[in-house]
C-alpha positions as CSV (number, residue, x, y, z in Angstrom):
1,M,-58.5,-19.6,-25.4
2,K,-57.6,-21.8,-28.2
3,P,-55.4,-24.7,-27.5
4,G,-51.8,-25.0,-29.3
5,L,-51.0,-27.9,-31.9
6,L,-49.8,-30.2,-29.2
7,G,-53.2,-29.7,-27.5
8,Q,-51.4,-27.4,-25.0
9,Q,-52.6,-23.6,-24.2
10,L,-50.9,-21.0,-26.1
11,T,-48.4,-19.2,-24.3
12,L,-49.5,-15.3,-23.3
13,T,-47.0,-13.8,-25.9
14,E,-48.1,-16.5,-28.6
15,A,-51.8,-15.5,-27.6
16,L,-51.5,-12.2,-28.0
17,K,-49.2,-12.3,-31.7
18,A,-52.1,-14.6,-32.7
19,A,-54.9,-12.4,-31.6
20,T,-53.5,-8.8,-32.8
21,F,-52.4,-10.5,-36.1
22,P,-55.5,-9.2,-38.0
23,A,-55.1,-5.5,-36.4
24,H,-51.0,-5.7,-36.9
25,A,-51.7,-6.5,-41.0
26,R,-53.8,-3.4,-41.0
27,L,-51.3,-1.5,-39.6
28,Q,-48.6,-2.5,-42.4
29,T,-51.3,-1.6,-45.3
30,A,-50.8,2.1,-44.3
31,P,-49.6,4.2,-47.5
32,F,-46.9,5.2,-44.7
33,F,-44.9,2.0,-45.5
34,S,-45.2,1.7,-49.4
35,A,-44.5,5.4,-49.6
36,L,-41.2,4.7,-47.3
37,A,-40.0,1.6,-49.5
38,A,-40.4,3.7,-52.9
39,C,-38.2,6.5,-51.3
40,Q,-41.4,8.6,-51.5
41,L,-42.2,9.5,-47.9
42,P,-41.8,13.3,-46.8
43,L,-39.6,14.1,-44.2
44,E,-42.4,15.7,-42.4
45,S,-44.1,12.3,-42.0
46,Y,-40.9,10.2,-41.0
47,V,-40.1,12.8,-38.2
48,G,-43.9,13.3,-37.6
49,Q,-43.9,9.5,-36.5
50,L,-41.0,9.9,-34.3
51,R,-42.3,12.8,-32.7
52,A,-46.1,10.5,-32.0
53,L,-44.0,7.9,-30.7
54,A,-41.8,10.0,-28.4
55,V,-45.1,11.2,-27.1
56,I,-46.4,7.8,-26.6
57,H,-43.3,6.4,-25.3
58,G,-43.1,9.3,-22.7
59,V,-46.2,8.5,-21.1
60,L,-46.3,5.0,-21.5
61,E,-42.7,4.5,-20.1
62,K,-43.6,6.9,-17.0
63,A,-46.5,4.9,-16.1
64,L,-44.8,1.6,-16.2
65,A,-41.8,3.0,-14.1
66,G,-44.2,4.5,-11.7
67,C,-46.8,1.7,-11.6
68,A,-46.7,-0.4,-8.2
69,D,-48.2,-3.7,-9.8
70,V,-46.1,-6.6,-9.1
71,R,-46.8,-7.8,-12.2
72,V,-45.9,-4.7,-14.0
73,A,-42.6,-4.9,-12.3
74,S,-41.6,-8.1,-13.3
75,V,-41.8,-7.3,-16.8
76,W,-41.1,-3.6,-17.4
77,H,-37.3,-2.5,-16.8
78,E,-35.4,0.8,-17.4
79,A,-33.5,-1.0,-20.3
80,M,-36.6,-1.0,-22.1
81,R,-37.1,2.4,-22.5
82,K,-37.0,3.9,-25.9
83,L,-37.5,7.6,-25.6
84,P,-34.1,8.4,-25.1
85,W,-33.2,6.7,-28.6
86,L,-36.5,8.8,-30.2
87,Q,-34.9,12.1,-28.6
88,Q,-31.7,11.2,-30.0
89,D,-33.1,11.0,-33.7
90,L,-35.1,14.0,-33.2
91,D,-32.3,16.2,-31.8
92,Y,-30.4,14.9,-35.2
93,F,-33.4,16.4,-37.4
94,E,-33.8,19.5,-35.1
95,P,-31.8,21.5,-37.7
96,R,-33.9,21.1,-40.4
97,A,-37.0,22.7,-38.6
98,V,-39.4,20.3,-39.8
99,A,-43.0,21.2,-39.7
100,D,-45.4,19.1,-37.5
101,L,-48.7,17.6,-38.9
102,Q,-51.6,18.8,-37.0
103,E,-53.4,15.7,-37.3
104,V,-50.9,13.5,-36.0
105,V,-50.2,15.5,-33.1
106,D,-53.8,15.1,-32.1
107,A,-53.8,11.5,-32.3
108,A,-50.7,11.1,-30.7
109,L,-52.0,13.2,-27.6
110,H,-55.5,11.6,-27.5
111,L,-53.5,8.3,-27.1
112,A,-51.1,9.5,-24.5
113,E,-54.2,10.8,-22.7
114,Q,-56.0,7.5,-22.8
115,I,-52.7,5.5,-21.7
116,R,-52.8,8.0,-18.2
117,L,-55.9,5.9,-17.5
118,Q,-55.4,2.7,-18.3
119,S,-54.6,-0.4,-15.7
120,P,-51.6,-1.7,-15.5
121,L,-52.5,-4.9,-17.4
122,A,-53.7,-2.5,-20.2
123,L,-49.9,-0.9,-20.1
124,L,-48.5,-4.1,-20.3
125,G,-50.8,-4.8,-23.7
126,A,-49.5,-1.3,-25.4
127,A,-46.2,-2.0,-24.2
128,Y,-46.3,-5.9,-25.9
129,V,-46.9,-3.6,-29.2
130,L,-44.3,-1.4,-29.1
131,E,-41.9,-3.8,-27.9
132,G,-42.8,-6.1,-30.8
133,S,-42.4,-3.7,-33.1
134,T,-38.5,-3.6,-32.1
135,L,-38.1,-6.7,-34.4
136,G,-39.1,-5.3,-37.9
137,A,-36.4,-2.7,-37.0
138,S,-33.6,-4.5,-39.1
139,V,-36.0,-4.6,-42.4
140,V,-37.5,-0.7,-42.2
141,R,-33.9,0.7,-40.6
142,P,-32.5,0.5,-44.4
143,M,-35.6,1.9,-46.1
144,V,-35.5,4.7,-43.9
145,A,-31.2,5.1,-44.5
146,R,-32.0,4.9,-48.2
147,A,-35.2,7.6,-48.2
148,F,-33.4,10.1,-46.1
149,L,-29.7,9.7,-47.2
150,L,-28.8,8.7,-43.3
151,T,-25.6,7.1,-42.3
152,G,-24.4,5.6,-39.4
153,D,-27.0,5.7,-36.0
154,E,-27.9,9.4,-37.1
155,G,-31.8,9.8,-37.3
156,L,-31.7,5.9,-37.1
157,A,-31.2,5.3,-33.3
158,Y,-34.5,4.4,-32.5
159,L,-34.7,1.5,-35.3
160,H,-31.1,0.2,-33.7
161,S,-32.1,0.4,-30.3
162,Y,-31.4,-2.7,-29.1
163,G,-28.5,-3.4,-32.0
164,A,-27.3,-7.1,-32.3
165,A,-28.9,-8.6,-29.1
166,I,-32.2,-7.8,-30.5
167,H,-33.4,-11.2,-30.5
168,E,-32.0,-12.1,-27.1
169,C,-33.9,-9.2,-25.9
170,W,-37.0,-10.4,-27.0
171,A,-36.7,-13.6,-25.7
172,Q,-36.1,-12.6,-22.4
173,Y,-38.9,-10.3,-22.9
174,Q,-41.1,-13.0,-23.8
175,Q,-39.7,-15.3,-20.9
176,R,-41.0,-12.3,-18.7
177,M,-44.5,-11.6,-20.3
178,N,-45.0,-15.6,-20.3
179,A,-44.0,-15.9,-16.7
180,L,-47.1,-13.8,-15.7
181,A,-49.8,-15.5,-13.7
182,L,-53.3,-14.4,-15.0
183,N,-56.5,-15.9,-14.7
184,A,-58.8,-16.0,-18.0
185,A,-60.2,-12.3,-17.6
186,E,-56.9,-11.0,-17.1
187,R,-55.3,-12.5,-19.8
188,A,-58.2,-11.5,-22.0
189,E,-57.8,-7.7,-20.8
190,L,-54.2,-7.6,-21.6
191,I,-55.0,-9.0,-25.3
192,Q,-57.6,-6.4,-25.7
193,S,-55.5,-3.3,-24.6
194,A,-53.2,-4.8,-27.0
195,N,-55.2,-4.9,-29.9
196,D,-56.9,-1.4,-29.2
197,F,-53.4,-0.2,-29.1
198,F,-52.9,-1.1,-32.9
199,L,-56.1,0.5,-33.8
200,Q,-54.8,4.0,-32.8
201,L,-51.6,3.5,-33.8
202,E,-53.2,2.5,-37.4
203,K,-55.0,5.9,-37.0
204,I,-51.9,7.8,-36.4
205,F,-49.4,6.2,-39.5
206,R,-52.7,6.8,-41.6
207,A,-52.3,10.3,-40.7
208,L,-48.8,10.8,-41.4
209,Y,-49.2,9.9,-45.1
210,P,-50.7,11.3,-47.1
211,F,-51.3,14.7,-45.4
212,A,-52.8,18.0,-46.7
213,P,-50.1,20.8,-47.1
214,E,-52.4,22.9,-45.0
215,S,-52.0,20.5,-42.3
216,K,-48.4,21.5,-41.5
217,T,-47.8,23.5,-38.4
218,F,-45.7,24.2,-35.4
219,T,-46.7,22.6,-32.1
220,V,-45.0,22.2,-28.7
221,T,-44.4,18.3,-29.2
222,A,-41.7,19.2,-32.1
223,I,-40.0,20.7,-28.8
224,N,-40.7,18.6,-26.2
225,P,-42.6,15.4,-26.8
226,E,-43.7,15.5,-23.2
227,A,-45.2,18.9,-23.0
228,G,-48.4,17.8,-24.0
229,R,-50.5,20.7,-25.5
230,H,-49.9,24.4,-25.1
231,A,-49.4,27.3,-27.3
232,V,-45.9,28.1,-29.1
233,P,-45.5,30.9,-31.7
234,A,-46.0,30.4,-35.6
235,D,-43.4,32.1,-36.5
236,A,-40.3,29.3,-37.0
237,R,-38.2,32.2,-36.0
238,E,-39.6,32.9,-32.7
239,V,-39.6,29.5,-32.1
240,A,-36.1,28.8,-32.8
241,A,-35.2,32.2,-30.3
242,A,-37.2,30.7,-27.6
243,I,-35.2,27.4,-27.7
244,R,-32.1,29.5,-27.8
245,A,-33.4,31.3,-24.6
246,G,-34.3,28.1,-22.7
247,D,-30.5,26.9,-23.8
248,L,-28.8,30.0,-22.3
249,C,-30.8,30.0,-19.3
250,W,-30.0,26.3,-18.9
251,E,-26.2,26.7,-19.4
252,Q,-26.0,29.8,-17.0
253,F,-27.3,27.6,-14.4
254,P,-25.9,24.0,-14.0
255,Y,-28.4,23.1,-11.4
256,Y,-30.6,22.6,-13.9
257,E,-28.5,20.0,-15.8
258,Q,-27.5,18.2,-12.5
259,R,-30.9,17.8,-11.3
260,Y,-33.3,17.3,-14.2
261,G,-31.0,16.2,-16.9
262,E,-32.1,15.9,-20.8
263,R,-35.1,15.9,-19.8
264,G,-35.2,19.3,-18.0
265,R,-33.4,20.8,-20.9
266,R,-36.7,20.1,-23.3
267,F,-38.9,21.4,-20.4
268,A,-36.6,24.4,-20.8
269,R,-37.4,24.8,-24.2
270,S,-40.9,24.3,-24.3
271,D,-41.8,26.6,-21.4
272,A,-39.7,29.1,-23.1
273,A,-41.8,28.8,-26.2
274,W,-45.0,29.1,-24.5
275,Q,-43.7,32.2,-22.8
276,A,-42.7,33.8,-26.3
277,T,-46.6,33.6,-27.0
278,L,-47.6,36.0,-23.9
279,Y,-46.7,39.3,-25.3
280,Q,-50.0,38.7,-28.1
281,Y,-51.8,39.3,-24.3
282,A,-52.6,42.7,-22.5
283,P,-50.3,43.1,-19.8
284,V,-52.6,42.1,-16.9
285,Q,-52.9,38.9,-18.2
286,I,-49.1,38.4,-19.1
287,S,-48.3,39.3,-15.2
288,Q,-51.1,36.8,-14.2
289,Q,-49.8,33.9,-16.2
290,V,-45.9,34.7,-15.5
291,R,-47.2,34.7,-11.4
292,W,-49.0,31.4,-12.0
293,L,-45.9,29.7,-13.9
294,G,-43.5,31.3,-11.3
295,R,-45.3,29.4,-8.5
296,V,-45.6,26.0,-10.3
297,L,-41.9,26.1,-11.1
298,A,-40.7,27.5,-7.7
299,G,-43.1,24.6,-6.1
300,R,-40.7,22.3,-8.2
301,G,-37.2,23.3,-7.2
302,M,-36.6,26.4,-9.9
303,P,-36.9,29.9,-7.6
304,T,-38.6,32.4,-9.6
305,W,-35.2,34.0,-9.9
306,L,-34.6,31.6,-12.5
307,L,-37.6,32.5,-14.7
308,E,-36.9,36.5,-14.6
309,V,-33.7,35.3,-16.1
310,Q,-35.1,33.4,-18.8
311,L,-37.6,35.7,-19.4
312,G,-34.9,38.7,-20.1
313,L,-33.1,36.2,-22.4
314,L,-36.3,35.6,-24.1
315,V,-36.8,39.0,-24.8
316,R,-33.3,39.2,-26.1
317,E,-33.1,36.6,-28.1
318,L,-37.0,37.5,-29.7
319,S,-35.8,40.8,-30.7
320,A,-32.5,39.8,-32.6
321,A,-34.7,37.4,-34.1
322,R,-37.2,40.3,-35.2
323,P,-35.8,43.4,-34.2
324,E,-39.0,45.0,-35.8
325,K,-41.5,43.4,-33.1
326,K,-38.8,44.2,-30.4
327,S,-41.2,46.7,-28.7
328,E,-43.9,43.9,-28.6
329,Y,-41.8,41.5,-26.8
330,E,-40.8,44.1,-24.3
331,K,-44.0,43.5,-22.8
332,L,-42.8,40.5,-20.9
333,L,-40.3,42.7,-19.2
334,P,-42.9,44.2,-16.8
335,A,-43.8,40.8,-15.7
336,A,-40.0,39.6,-14.9
337,A,-39.7,42.7,-13.3
338,E,-42.6,42.2,-11.1
339,L,-41.0,38.6,-10.0
340,H,-38.0,40.8,-8.9
341,A,-39.7,43.2,-7.1
342,R,-42.0,40.6,-5.1
343,R,-38.6,38.8,-4.0
344,R,-36.9,42.2,-2.9
345,Q,-40.0,42.9,-0.3
346,H,-38.5,39.9,1.6
347,L,-34.7,39.9,0.7
348,S,-33.0,42.4,-1.2
349,D,-30.2,41.8,-3.9
350,E,-27.6,42.6,-1.5
351,K,-28.5,40.2,1.2
352,I,-29.1,37.5,-1.3
353,Q,-25.3,38.1,-2.4
354,A,-24.0,38.2,0.7
355,I,-25.8,34.9,1.4
356,A,-24.6,33.5,-1.7
357,A,-20.8,34.9,-1.0
358,E,-21.0,33.1,2.4
359,F,-22.1,29.5,1.1
360,D,-19.2,29.7,-1.2
361,R,-16.9,30.2,1.2
362,A,-18.0,27.5,3.5
363,V,-18.1,24.9,0.7
364,G,-14.6,25.8,-0.8
365,P,-13.8,26.7,-4.7
366,E,-14.1,23.6,-5.9
367,W,-17.9,22.7,-4.8
368,S,-18.9,26.6,-5.7
369,A,-17.4,26.0,-9.0
370,R,-19.8,22.7,-9.6
371,L,-22.9,24.2,-8.8
372,P,-22.6,28.0,-9.2
373,H,-25.2,30.3,-7.8
374,T,-26.6,27.9,-4.7
375,G,-26.7,30.3,-2.4
376,A,-28.3,32.7,-4.4
377,L,-31.2,30.2,-5.2
378,L,-31.5,29.1,-1.7
379,G,-31.8,32.7,-0.6
380,C,-34.4,33.1,-3.7
381,A,-36.3,30.4,-2.7
382,V,-36.8,31.6,1.0
383,A,-37.9,35.1,-0.7
384,D,-40.4,32.8,-2.4
385,E,-41.8,31.1,0.4
386,L,-42.2,34.3,2.2
387,A,-44.4,35.7,-0.9
388,G,-46.8,32.6,-0.9
389,C,-44.9,29.9,-2.6
390,E,-45.4,27.1,0.3
391,L,-43.2,24.4,-1.2
392,A,-40.4,26.7,-2.7
393,V,-37.8,25.9,0.0
394,E,-38.4,22.3,0.7
395,S,-38.7,21.2,-3.0
396,L,-35.0,22.9,-3.3
397,R,-33.8,21.5,0.0
398,A,-34.1,18.1,-0.4
399,W,-32.4,17.7,-3.2
400,F,-29.6,20.1,-2.0
401,T,-29.2,18.2,1.3
402,D,-29.0,14.5,-0.3
403,A,-26.1,12.8,1.5
404,A,-25.6,10.8,-1.0
405,R,-24.9,13.6,-3.6
406,F,-23.1,15.8,-1.5
407,P,-20.4,16.1,1.3
408,A,-21.1,16.8,4.8
409,A,-19.8,20.5,4.4
410,W,-22.1,21.0,1.8
411,L,-25.0,19.8,3.7
412,A,-23.9,22.1,6.5
413,A,-23.7,25.0,4.5
414,V,-27.2,24.9,2.8
415,S,-28.4,24.6,6.3
416,A,-26.6,27.7,7.4
417,A,-27.5,29.7,4.2
418,L,-31.3,29.0,4.6
419,A,-31.3,29.8,8.2
420,Q,-29.6,33.3,7.3
421,A,-31.8,34.0,4.8
422,R,-35.0,33.4,7.0
423,S,-33.2,35.7,9.6
424,R,-32.4,38.2,7.3
425,A,-35.8,38.4,5.7
426,E,-37.4,38.6,9.1
427,V,-34.8,41.7,9.8
428,N,-36.1,43.1,6.6
429,R,-39.6,43.1,6.8
């Protein structure tokens, strides 16, 4: 390690800045930035940047938050998350139906896959690059506002994530980084990871502009940056219909929002977009895919009833968007009916409705209004468990019996509803 001007070893952040300077300088020569300054950058390039960064931040922030290494915990904290600001910007641009750039999406997903495999120190190296980028936001922000005629924070939240506290936040971050007790090999690993991350970012920014017109497409990252890779419709009308269906199902069941928050809404949308591609397959394949998804979701706290409802809404919205293809979209309905039939093998609709009514009486009108359909969800979870979804009940019960969230009467009603469902299901066999 080179000594500082006074013969002292450089701090970690000083060493990082010096070692990554060439890579940082190369990144800034990407045509993306000169086109932005000249107000010539296409909207696809700017929105593509937001989507790519959302993919990267989503994976990196999850990895940092879940890392057990004490060194990571001493540096990273929740206030550093940028994904909410990126999502706010993407929500602003959503009505414009901006296409994706396939090369950019591929590069961002490749980098995300690399992040998932990285060591704790490598995660900190990547975080250093992204945290440092906030310092240039005050320069970039007015250029973006001018180029795309933006005002206030509309479309600019990410570039203003720390507001006027940017220099204070950076100083505090530097203090936390410089307090890390690293040996020479660990310091070298962290610095190398930061350099590697810069190189990957450069690939993304050079793909953002210029781009070939034929590279424009629609991918799931445009709907949900955390969804990874899966098919979505190529027709923008079908994408919009799927998003509406996801939102309608979300609004019908307040449980979704209270348990999963806005992140859950994004997954509801991206799941619906994938479901909107299934009509292209043979009926047996549609059934297999829906059963698979139903098992996955039931194990994560979403009974198959919710998927059945969403499929019905999806067919309705797709048919309204493209009436000439209604008969094709209706190929999804037998798979939804199959979910219903499997549930009825163990608990009839009438028994589930009775359990739901008893639950609502037990918790009272205030709580039944806060979380409608809870009794039915519990009954459906028992039916899913009996149909072979082993975690269907536990994934739901654990959340609904959180004493920090619910009063004693609610907890008792949940236990009673599950017991009733199991008892009545046994009789129904």
